[in-house]
N, C-alpha and C positions, 0 to 999 in steps of 0.2 A: 429561499429560503440559504443563504449559506451553512458551509460547515466551518466547524474552526481544522483548525489542523491539528489542534492537540485532541481532538475527536478522532481523525484522521488516526493519528497514530495509536491511543487507544487502543481502539476495536483490531489493531491490526494485532499491538501486540497480546493482544488477550488469545489470540488466534496461533502467536506464532514466540509464547517466550522469551526464544535464545535471539529474536529478531533484534538488526540495527537497523534506527529505519532515521531517514533521512528524510524531510519534508520541505519544499520549496513551493510560496504561496508565487507562483508566476504574472498575475497582473495584481495583487494588491486587494480584490475582490473575493476572499471566501471561495471563491468558484472555478477557480484553476489553477491548480496544483500540478507539481510532478515529484515521486515519490521512490524512494531508491529502497526496497528493505532486503536482506542478506540476512536469508535463514538456515540452519540444517534442513529443517523440515522440505523445503527445495531438490532436494540430492535422488537423483534418478528421473526425476520430471522434468517433463518440455516446458517450453517460459508457454506457452497456451495454458498448460496445466499449471503451473505456476502461481501466471495471472489469473487464472480461474480462481484459486485458493485464496490468493488475497481479497478478489471483491466478496466471496462468500462471505469473506470476514469483515468488509463492509456492510452486510447485512440489507443488501437491496436498495444502499442508499447511490450510487451511480445510477444517474441520469434523473435524481431526484435533487438529493439535497447537496449531491455531491455532480456538479456540470464534468468535469473534465478531469481527469486523472490520468496522466503521463507515468506511467509504470515500468520499472528496469526491476525485474529480481535477480536475484543473485545467489549460493551458495557459498561459503564463506570459503576462503583460501586455503589450502591446508599449509603448515608452516614448516 
């Protein structure tokens, strides 16, 4: 069963309230997404730790409801 982009965004936003999130359905099938998450919660974390935080926010849906997620994470740029 495919997962809607709005559900992915809702789950990530709940875990990272300050996050700026962009999601793109890469194939139009609801199974393959690209996601960019910018949050201050990632400060001081390695890229792997950042991705693990997002996967945790998705609550185990990776590999099940959500087949593929090309994930990019970063902290907000200082002005």
